[in-house]
Steps between C-alpha positions, in 0.01 A plus 500: 500500500470704200761716309272807455649824394603714791483867382812541703832681372654165408187360334606265208828396648572140569727408801634142525580459884738227570573632851419377829507608886473876518732737310395374152128463597504844640627654172256303284205564725561874461513452119182311532335773699608744242311301218740239379384146446719282719542130452666353798689179443494255783636149586250223451367348821669775721470843339671801656701427812306743692162320460622290792647780699241513785294512712295711447329336207180615322196310632228363290121522564526219757789669685758240375844629406549512117834476309524870468724669770472865600862538388418376148186717479706812600677504157304318231179673407428598130682177374397190326665173623648250245670196670755363261794249555802702384713187528321352209573576138124569449489737778804681373343521150182653653712771671678587178171531313359731790833696507476556121179681557584668837610864542666431841643191671596505870686205657689437818654159438865435611754658268525302188218260570265623220785529250582134561149416383521714191281773666767770560464856351738418211282190425176687494582834359587338155115437447398820685748786475267733688489281807592650833651234721546585860712263724469543865758330737653518826832653386467555126634324198871609564748529790632242747164435659298465186419119548399541863131478579353822634237532778357814656628451851860416360491803279386733793792378702772509221359823345548711825137587606501261799801695632290807508175333637440415870569647839863607578740275657496700826133429522530122460415513126635299201480521120143466396325431168206690388166342583418427133696382198601848413820397300264294283241766465747769408668275244164441344441878483825566337429218262172657401651844440774336284248317296293810442810684394584226267152497350534878424843425336318230285228747408770745362731236339323164459777350706439258797778453760636311785453608853723367781372607859627359838351500839854597630547793267165634572542471875841682493320785279236554762741561768443854380606782746662260736716339234597838345572625863755213540650578165525864591675475846615140526312453831304184536156602628361335810164348567286761643162323555220741387720803507609689187877522428481871393174649654413557869239455648384230262412190681239296691439672830319367816163645577317431827306217338743363239709650231454733201721629225642856476673596176626846537650601150620853566574777758157652466327176575729446793404848643125408461559173669662667796221741530231228496707316759530799729882511460532796271854577642633179330442666159727790594757297690817545289585135558178397320384794278628351168454149365877442473537597858222267616651218297840551666339533837233228470622316814418825700176585314334164462447442886351845532249438223409158659440663839263743333309237278426264795275771646203447260316213321605439143170606350514828684849566364408417141194730514696801630802445275301454184301819586853675536620355172762278651539163325392212730290183499409184663677162484230273353489130486354341183145515652533869542645539155225338323233658710645848446264715305783622282579138403146462393462834327811426284374156393790317660273211610313324213302186449503286190273198407661167563337157420608317811516780762246528778257754421609486137773764521853552613634808691802654353718810531429742212748676266635833630542645149219756424500590114240758399446379145599121502435378848619149622238238469419198703378237268529180682642344817824299517421181295505144621798286369440430133150630498552687175716259298247376250367846436857641446599202268186549299479867485861605470667205317178358327553153618185272446356270744684199369833668533414617850384159600825350383707747712292413815541127429867549448546682827606810339187702596355509852139606418439582873122566558432613129389157368 
């Protein structure tokens, strides 16, 4: 893989990625999409933990499973892989030399681990005062839980989102996590925002800085309206399944052949829905005319809505309601999502060349950011473990063949498939 210039808005920036799993890799993949050169540091012989988190795994030309899981592929494009033994003094010295040249370092080791190896922020900023050093952890660098490991499922439970997700108790439900690692992903998004803010500050002052970001903090932050609702009235909100806490009707409703989503956002839309449903009287009924009344009387209104929606197929409802300007839509499975013409029109399914993939390419999810002057770029697929180590050590640190061979012989460098 080459380290060509990207033409993206972060072109010329060097990011040293010492993170693994999902939160950190999500942040650094976004920086890579925006044009930064990202060097991913991996463990020799094993690499990122998620390489083994399958099936499914990418298959080669003969249909055999490779060492690249779909999970790993989801968050590691536009990176180069350097497999270095951080437990060795030689590996630690390589990280110091790379950090001295880097603009950003992202890590998610246990609190204090890198500092014990002489690779903490205070250790590295002496040689590079402009370094932006971002530590991602489960609970942050301070507080009574700082030394606990953090995992997405655990954070979803402790951070409150599971108490809001799932069917109500009276319907046999239980607290339920989101179907993807959303706590990790949102932490990565907050981290990338913080890094961009720190880069702007450095542009103005020349100063780097330390960023402490935690999965737990970000989970609490994105409780949003539900969290502030609790802080406002002191009432712990219940699980409502697909229903909205403060808008009615806003739910998944049964059609004659399945279910569809109805998302009525205001009183005018409710009146139009009632007209399409042949129940115009509901819109003028004083019990339901205003959204606040509908919320207070949801237990009365919801059964009436469901009786109406069961009368027609979902596609018929969606067509009629869209024509009337009432927000609605299907409930797609993933096959439906990636076959949707909107997904295709927006470039949300992409393919990148991959040396070992069957057909020579790997399918990935595109970046949702659309910049008019400096669009994101897709320069290379997620790398194989250690595939770029020799190139990085030659090109960034200027090591010669003899020095690289000594690192390989000493077990410091795992060359992967590069030699």
